[in-house]
N, C-alpha and C positions, 0 to 999 in steps of 0.2 A: 668695517668691518665683515666676513661673511656671510653666504646668504645660508650656510646653516648657524650661523649665533644668530642672524635675522631671527629664520625660525624658532629658534628655541627661547628666543624671548618674545614673540608674537605668544605663543605656547602660554608659556608665562603666565603671560598677563592675562591670556583670555581667564587661562587656572584658575588665578587670583582672584577677578572679575567674577567668575563664577562660585564661585567657597564666597565671598562676601555676599552674592545675593539669596544662598542659598542661607547663608547663617542671617540674613536681615529678616529674611521672609518667615521662614518655621518657626513655629511659635517655642513663648519661652516659660507657659504654664498658663496662670490667674492673667485675664483680661479678656478684651473683646478679640475673636476671631472670625474668619473668614473663611466658610466653609463651599468648596468647589465640587461644585458634581460633574462625575465622570460624563461623557457623552450619551448618549444614548441608556441610560441610568436612571436608578430614582434622581429625585430634586432633591435641591440639597435641603429643602424646609424636611421632606422625607427621613433624611439620611441625617441629620438634625434629633430626630422624633423617635429612629430605632434607637438612637446612641444613651436615649430619655435626657436631651439636655434642650432649653426652652431658646425657642426662636425669636429672638427681639427682631428682626427684620429680613425678609423676603417682599418680593415683589412676585404675580402669578404668573407661577412656573417658571418660575427662575433659578438659573443653574448656580448660582451665590447666595446666599442668606450669611447672619449673624447671629451668633451664639455666644454663648456666655462660656467659659473655659475657667475649671477652675482648680484642676491638675494635667499633668499630665497621661493619666488614664484614661479623662474621658476626651484626649486628644487620642490615643489609643482606641477606643472604641469609635470616635469619627471613622475610622480606616475602617475597619472591620463593618461596621455597617454601612461604606460603601462611599465615600468621599473617596473625592479626586487628590483632591489637596487640600491640606489646610492651613491657610496662611496666619501669619503673626497679627499681633495685635494693632501694631501699624499699618497692614493692610486695610484690616477689620474699617478702623477709625476714617482709615480716608474715604475708602467706602460706604462707609455711616454718611459720612460729610458731604460727601459727591450728591445721594441721594436723601440729602435734607432731614435725616432722621439725628442725628446729632445734632445743637449749636454750639459756636466755638469753645464755650468754657462750661460745657458739658465734661467733657474728660480731661 
């Protein structure tokens, strides 16, 4: 295998992994979502409040908070309110369980 073929294969594999990761992390609509605040900006709870959403869990001064999403419009409102990234319900569930907010049988 030539070096250019190896570079192409590595780049193709890396690109596929990035696309799959984004597909898993981006929210799909309804359910819990994790809101990550931008560094130096509003806290995650403030972003959720600006988007008129319920804050389900947040620690004091945290840059991550959990909220409930009803549709894609709410996700767009979160970004307009200053969210740095809004993660999927799978990520939100992991964050909630890690912090002891949700039990194993809750979701």
